[in-house]
PyMOL CGO cylinders between C-alpha atoms (Angstrom):
from pymol import cmd
from pymol.cgo import CYLINDER

trace = [
    CYLINDER, 28.17, -12.37, -3.23, 26.17, -9.41, -4.46, 0.3, 1, 1, 1, 1, 1, 1,
    CYLINDER, 26.17, -9.41, -4.46, 24.83, -7.14, -1.77, 0.3, 1, 1, 1, 1, 1, 1,
    CYLINDER, 24.83, -7.14, -1.77, 22.58, -4.13, -2.14, 0.3, 1, 1, 1, 1, 1, 1,
    CYLINDER, 22.58, -4.13, -2.14, 22.04, -1.87, 0.85, 0.3, 1, 1, 1, 1, 1, 1,
    CYLINDER, 22.04, -1.87, 0.85, 19.42, 0.86, 0.78, 0.3, 1, 1, 1, 1, 1, 1,
    CYLINDER, 19.42, 0.86, 0.78, 19.27, 3.85, 3.07, 0.3, 1, 1, 1, 1, 1, 1,
    CYLINDER, 19.27, 3.85, 3.07, 17.46, 7.15, 3.39, 0.3, 1, 1, 1, 1, 1, 1,
    CYLINDER, 17.46, 7.15, 3.39, 13.95, 6.08, 4.26, 0.3, 1, 1, 1, 1, 1, 1,
    CYLINDER, 13.95, 6.08, 4.26, 11.93, 7.51, 7.09, 0.3, 1, 1, 1, 1, 1, 1,
    CYLINDER, 11.93, 7.51, 7.09, 8.80, 9.35, 8.13, 0.3, 1, 1, 1, 1, 1, 1,
    CYLINDER, 8.80, 9.35, 8.13, 8.31, 12.62, 6.26, 0.3, 1, 1, 1, 1, 1, 1,
    CYLINDER, 8.31, 12.62, 6.26, 5.55, 15.14, 5.71, 0.3, 1, 1, 1, 1, 1, 1,
    CYLINDER, 5.55, 15.14, 5.71, 3.82, 15.55, 2.39, 0.3, 1, 1, 1, 1, 1, 1,
    CYLINDER, 3.82, 15.55, 2.39, 5.46, 18.05, 0.10, 0.3, 1, 1, 1, 1, 1, 1,
    CYLINDER, 5.46, 18.05, 0.10, 9.05, 17.57, 1.18, 0.3, 1, 1, 1, 1, 1, 1,
    CYLINDER, 9.05, 17.57, 1.18, 11.92, 15.94, -0.67, 0.3, 1, 1, 1, 1, 1, 1,
    CYLINDER, 11.92, 15.94, -0.67, 13.79, 12.77, 0.20, 0.3, 1, 1, 1, 1, 1, 1,
    CYLINDER, 13.79, 12.77, 0.20, 16.80, 11.07, -1.32, 0.3, 1, 1, 1, 1, 1, 1,
    CYLINDER, 16.80, 11.07, -1.32, 17.24, 7.32, -1.16, 0.3, 1, 1, 1, 1, 1, 1,
    CYLINDER, 17.24, 7.32, -1.16, 20.63, 5.72, -1.63, 0.3, 1, 1, 1, 1, 1, 1,
    CYLINDER, 20.63, 5.72, -1.63, 21.70, 2.22, -2.60, 0.3, 1, 1, 1, 1, 1, 1,
    CYLINDER, 21.70, 2.22, -2.60, 25.22, 0.85, -2.35, 0.3, 1, 1, 1, 1, 1, 1,
    CYLINDER, 25.22, 0.85, -2.35, 26.05, -2.24, -4.38, 0.3, 1, 1, 1, 1, 1, 1,
    CYLINDER, 26.05, -2.24, -4.38, 28.96, -4.57, -3.79, 0.3, 1, 1, 1, 1, 1, 1,
    CYLINDER, 28.96, -4.57, -3.79, 30.20, -8.06, -4.51, 0.3, 1, 1, 1, 1, 1, 1,
    CYLINDER, 30.20, -8.06, -4.51, 30.99, -7.88, -8.23, 0.3, 1, 1, 1, 1, 1, 1,
    CYLINDER, 30.99, -7.88, -8.23, 31.59, -5.48, -11.04, 0.3, 1, 1, 1, 1, 1, 1,
    CYLINDER, 31.59, -5.48, -11.04, 28.45, -3.70, -12.18, 0.3, 1, 1, 1, 1, 1, 1,
    CYLINDER, 28.45, -3.70, -12.18, 29.70, -2.59, -15.55, 0.3, 1, 1, 1, 1, 1, 1,
    CYLINDER, 29.70, -2.59, -15.55, 26.85, -2.78, -18.08, 0.3, 1, 1, 1, 1, 1, 1,
    CYLINDER, 26.85, -2.78, -18.08, 24.33, -3.40, -15.29, 0.3, 1, 1, 1, 1, 1, 1,
    CYLINDER, 24.33, -3.40, -15.29, 21.14, -1.42, -14.95, 0.3, 1, 1, 1, 1, 1, 1,
    CYLINDER, 21.14, -1.42, -14.95, 20.18, -0.16, -11.50, 0.3, 1, 1, 1, 1, 1, 1,
    CYLINDER, 20.18, -0.16, -11.50, 16.59, 0.46, -10.51, 0.3, 1, 1, 1, 1, 1, 1,
    CYLINDER, 16.59, 0.46, -10.51, 14.17, 1.36, -7.76, 0.3, 1, 1, 1, 1, 1, 1,
    CYLINDER, 14.17, 1.36, -7.76, 10.91, -0.40, -7.11, 0.3, 1, 1, 1, 1, 1, 1,
    CYLINDER, 10.91, -0.40, -7.11, 8.40, 0.07, -4.34, 0.3, 1, 1, 1, 1, 1, 1,
    CYLINDER, 8.40, 0.07, -4.34, 5.73, -1.94, -2.63, 0.3, 1, 1, 1, 1, 1, 1,
    CYLINDER, 5.73, -1.94, -2.63, 2.89, -0.56, -0.58, 0.3, 1, 1, 1, 1, 1, 1,
    CYLINDER, 2.89, -0.56, -0.58, 0.89, -2.72, 1.84, 0.3, 1, 1, 1, 1, 1, 1,
    CYLINDER, 0.89, -2.72, 1.84, -1.49, -4.99, -0.02, 0.3, 1, 1, 1, 1, 1, 1,
    CYLINDER, -1.49, -4.99, -0.02, -0.15, -3.99, -3.42, 0.3, 1, 1, 1, 1, 1, 1,
    CYLINDER, -0.15, -3.99, -3.42, 2.20, -5.50, -5.95, 0.3, 1, 1, 1, 1, 1, 1,
    CYLINDER, 2.20, -5.50, -5.95, 5.76, -4.35, -6.26, 0.3, 1, 1, 1, 1, 1, 1,
    CYLINDER, 5.76, -4.35, -6.26, 5.91, -1.58, -8.85, 0.3, 1, 1, 1, 1, 1, 1,
    CYLINDER, 5.91, -1.58, -8.85, 8.59, 0.08, -10.91, 0.3, 1, 1, 1, 1, 1, 1,
    CYLINDER, 8.59, 0.08, -10.91, 9.71, 3.56, -9.89, 0.3, 1, 1, 1, 1, 1, 1,
    CYLINDER, 9.71, 3.56, -9.89, 12.82, 4.45, -11.88, 0.3, 1, 1, 1, 1, 1, 1,
    CYLINDER, 12.82, 4.45, -11.88, 15.87, 2.92, -13.51, 0.3, 1, 1, 1, 1, 1, 1,
    CYLINDER, 15.87, 2.92, -13.51, 19.19, 3.96, -14.99, 0.3, 1, 1, 1, 1, 1, 1,
    CYLINDER, 19.19, 3.96, -14.99, 21.45, 2.15, -17.41, 0.3, 1, 1, 1, 1, 1, 1,
    CYLINDER, 21.45, 2.15, -17.41, 25.22, 1.93, -17.16, 0.3, 1, 1, 1, 1, 1, 1,
    CYLINDER, 25.22, 1.93, -17.16, 25.37, 4.52, -19.96, 0.3, 1, 1, 1, 1, 1, 1,
    CYLINDER, 25.37, 4.52, -19.96, 23.13, 6.89, -18.03, 0.3, 1, 1, 1, 1, 1, 1,
    CYLINDER, 23.13, 6.89, -18.03, 19.85, 6.39, -19.85, 0.3, 1, 1, 1, 1, 1, 1,
    CYLINDER, 19.85, 6.39, -19.85, 16.93, 6.86, -17.47, 0.3, 1, 1, 1, 1, 1, 1,
    CYLINDER, 16.93, 6.86, -17.47, 13.32, 5.80, -17.23, 0.3, 1, 1, 1, 1, 1, 1,
    CYLINDER, 13.32, 5.80, -17.23, 10.57, 6.67, -14.77, 0.3, 1, 1, 1, 1, 1, 1,
    CYLINDER, 10.57, 6.67, -14.77, 7.13, 5.49, -13.80, 0.3, 1, 1, 1, 1, 1, 1,
    CYLINDER, 7.13, 5.49, -13.80, 4.41, 7.95, -14.71, 0.3, 1, 1, 1, 1, 1, 1,
    CYLINDER, 4.41, 7.95, -14.71, 3.52, 8.29, -11.04, 0.3, 1, 1, 1, 1, 1, 1,
    CYLINDER, 3.52, 8.29, -11.04, 6.90, 9.88, -10.20, 0.3, 1, 1, 1, 1, 1, 1,
    CYLINDER, 6.90, 9.88, -10.20, 7.95, 11.39, -13.52, 0.3, 1, 1, 1, 1, 1, 1,
    CYLINDER, 7.95, 11.39, -13.52, 8.71, 15.07, -13.22, 0.3, 1, 1, 1, 1, 1, 1,
    CYLINDER, 8.71, 15.07, -13.22, 9.26, 15.03, -9.48, 0.3, 1, 1, 1, 1, 1, 1,
    CYLINDER, 9.26, 15.03, -9.48, 11.93, 12.36, -9.14, 0.3, 1, 1, 1, 1, 1, 1,
    CYLINDER, 11.93, 12.36, -9.14, 15.51, 12.03, -10.35, 0.3, 1, 1, 1, 1, 1, 1,
    CYLINDER, 15.51, 12.03, -10.35, 17.57, 8.86, -10.50, 0.3, 1, 1, 1, 1, 1, 1,
    CYLINDER, 17.57, 8.86, -10.50, 21.35, 9.04, -10.73, 0.3, 1, 1, 1, 1, 1, 1,
    CYLINDER, 21.35, 9.04, -10.73, 24.29, 6.72, -10.32, 0.3, 1, 1, 1, 1, 1, 1,
    CYLINDER, 24.29, 6.72, -10.32, 27.99, 6.84, -9.55, 0.3, 1, 1, 1, 1, 1, 1,
    CYLINDER, 27.99, 6.84, -9.55, 29.63, 4.03, -11.48, 0.3, 1, 1, 1, 1, 1, 1,
    CYLINDER, 29.63, 4.03, -11.48, 32.91, 4.42, -9.65, 0.3, 1, 1, 1, 1, 1, 1,
    CYLINDER, 32.91, 4.42, -9.65, 31.22, 3.93, -6.30, 0.3, 1, 1, 1, 1, 1, 1,
    CYLINDER, 31.22, 3.93, -6.30, 28.51, 1.48, -7.42, 0.3, 1, 1, 1, 1, 1, 1,
    CYLINDER, 28.51, 1.48, -7.42, 25.79, 3.62, -5.94, 0.3, 1, 1, 1, 1, 1, 1,
    CYLINDER, 25.79, 3.62, -5.94, 22.41, 4.74, -7.17, 0.3, 1, 1, 1, 1, 1, 1,
    CYLINDER, 22.41, 4.74, -7.17, 20.34, 7.60, -5.78, 0.3, 1, 1, 1, 1, 1, 1,
    CYLINDER, 20.34, 7.60, -5.78, 16.67, 8.37, -6.05, 0.3, 1, 1, 1, 1, 1, 1,
    CYLINDER, 16.67, 8.37, -6.05, 15.68, 11.92, -5.24, 0.3, 1, 1, 1, 1, 1, 1,
    CYLINDER, 15.68, 11.92, -5.24, 11.96, 12.33, -4.79, 0.3, 1, 1, 1, 1, 1, 1,
    CYLINDER, 11.96, 12.33, -4.79, 10.36, 15.76, -4.54, 0.3, 1, 1, 1, 1, 1, 1,
    CYLINDER, 10.36, 15.76, -4.54, 6.88, 16.86, -3.55, 0.3, 1, 1, 1, 1, 1, 1,
    CYLINDER, 6.88, 16.86, -3.55, 6.24, 13.60, -1.74, 0.3, 1, 1, 1, 1, 1, 1,
    CYLINDER, 6.24, 13.60, -1.74, 2.64, 12.45, -1.43, 0.3, 1, 1, 1, 1, 1, 1,
    CYLINDER, 2.64, 12.45, -1.43, 0.97, 10.05, 0.99, 0.3, 1, 1, 1, 1, 1, 1,
    CYLINDER, 0.97, 10.05, 0.99, 0.55, 7.63, -1.93, 0.3, 1, 1, 1, 1, 1, 1,
    CYLINDER, 0.55, 7.63, -1.93, 4.34, 7.42, -2.17, 0.3, 1, 1, 1, 1, 1, 1,
    CYLINDER, 4.34, 7.42, -2.17, 4.32, 5.54, 1.12, 0.3, 1, 1, 1, 1, 1, 1,
    CYLINDER, 4.32, 5.54, 1.12, 5.95, 2.16, 0.52, 0.3, 1, 1, 1, 1, 1, 1,
    CYLINDER, 5.95, 2.16, 0.52, 9.01, 0.03, 1.03, 0.3, 1, 1, 1, 1, 1, 1,
    CYLINDER, 9.01, 0.03, 1.03, 11.53, 1.09, -1.60, 0.3, 1, 1, 1, 1, 1, 1,
    CYLINDER, 11.53, 1.09, -1.60, 13.81, -1.55, -3.05, 0.3, 1, 1, 1, 1, 1, 1,
    CYLINDER, 13.81, -1.55, -3.05, 17.01, -1.24, -5.03, 0.3, 1, 1, 1, 1, 1, 1,
    CYLINDER, 17.01, -1.24, -5.03, 17.60, -3.80, -7.78, 0.3, 1, 1, 1, 1, 1, 1,
    CYLINDER, 17.60, -3.80, -7.78, 20.22, -4.52, -10.43, 0.3, 1, 1, 1, 1, 1, 1,
    CYLINDER, 20.22, -4.52, -10.43, 20.31, -6.58, -13.60, 0.3, 1, 1, 1, 1, 1, 1,
    CYLINDER, 20.31, -6.58, -13.60, 22.75, -7.18, -16.39, 0.3, 1, 1, 1, 1, 1, 1,
    CYLINDER, 22.75, -7.18, -16.39, 21.97, -5.25, -19.55, 0.3, 1, 1, 1, 1, 1, 1,
    CYLINDER, 21.97, -5.25, -19.55, 19.49, -2.46, -20.01, 0.3, 1, 1, 1, 1, 1, 1,
    CYLINDER, 19.49, -2.46, -20.01, 16.80, -1.41, -17.59, 0.3, 1, 1, 1, 1, 1, 1,
    CYLINDER, 16.80, -1.41, -17.59, 13.30, -2.82, -17.71, 0.3, 1, 1, 1, 1, 1, 1,
    CYLINDER, 13.30, -2.82, -17.71, 10.24, -1.98, -15.61, 0.3, 1, 1, 1, 1, 1, 1,
    CYLINDER, 10.24, -1.98, -15.61, 9.52, -5.68, -14.99, 0.3, 1, 1, 1, 1, 1, 1,
    CYLINDER, 9.52, -5.68, -14.99, 10.65, -6.63, -11.51, 0.3, 1, 1, 1, 1, 1, 1,
    CYLINDER, 10.65, -6.63, -11.51, 10.92, -10.32, -12.42, 0.3, 1, 1, 1, 1, 1, 1,
    CYLINDER, 10.92, -10.32, -12.42, 13.87, -9.52, -14.66, 0.3, 1, 1, 1, 1, 1, 1,
    CYLINDER, 13.87, -9.52, -14.66, 16.09, -8.20, -11.90, 0.3, 1, 1, 1, 1, 1, 1,
    CYLINDER, 16.09, -8.20, -11.90, 18.50, -10.70, -10.40, 0.3, 1, 1, 1, 1, 1, 1,
    CYLINDER, 18.50, -10.70, -10.40, 19.62, -8.88, -7.29, 0.3, 1, 1, 1, 1, 1, 1,
    CYLINDER, 19.62, -8.88, -7.29, 17.62, -7.05, -4.66, 0.3, 1, 1, 1, 1, 1, 1,
    CYLINDER, 17.62, -7.05, -4.66, 18.19, -5.11, -1.49, 0.3, 1, 1, 1, 1, 1, 1,
    CYLINDER, 18.19, -5.11, -1.49, 16.22, -5.52, 1.72, 0.3, 1, 1, 1, 1, 1, 1,
    CYLINDER, 16.22, -5.52, 1.72, 14.29, -2.30, 1.23, 0.3, 1, 1, 1, 1, 1, 1,
    CYLINDER, 14.29, -2.30, 1.23, 13.88, 0.97, 3.09, 0.3, 1, 1, 1, 1, 1, 1,
    CYLINDER, 13.88, 0.97, 3.09, 10.55, 2.24, 4.38, 0.3, 1, 1, 1, 1, 1, 1,
    CYLINDER, 10.55, 2.24, 4.38, 9.29, 5.64, 3.29, 0.3, 1, 1, 1, 1, 1, 1,
    CYLINDER, 9.29, 5.64, 3.29, 6.17, 6.91, 5.05, 0.3, 1, 1, 1, 1, 1, 1,
    CYLINDER, 6.17, 6.91, 5.05, 4.61, 10.16, 3.93, 0.3, 1, 1, 1, 1, 1, 1,
    CYLINDER, 4.61, 10.16, 3.93, 2.14, 11.77, 6.31, 0.3, 1, 1, 1, 1, 1, 1,
    CYLINDER, 2.14, 11.77, 6.31, -0.50, 14.19, 5.12, 0.3, 1, 1, 1, 1, 1, 1,
]
cmd.load_cgo(trace, "trace")
């Protein structure tokens, strides 16, 4: 059974950095893409960043330039480092995985974590 467990959320002040972590287990994740999505209250879930097994990365425009996604294939973990956090980054952040290459469409991800709350105060 695939399990994704996120950690690293919390209440932070605007302008600081925060790193989210996701640990995946339950199967081999070779050739799987790993991604982060987020959902703010009253809004749809949106793509944040993704990384392929080969290391290719993609980012949403809203976080590009101030976020870095990385993965450790040996440990089945994916990190999302976010810098210069803004109040509009406040959301529940979800880790997701899918076979094949990354896509920004959340409906194409088969496995999801429970999410970790990030709240950015101004």
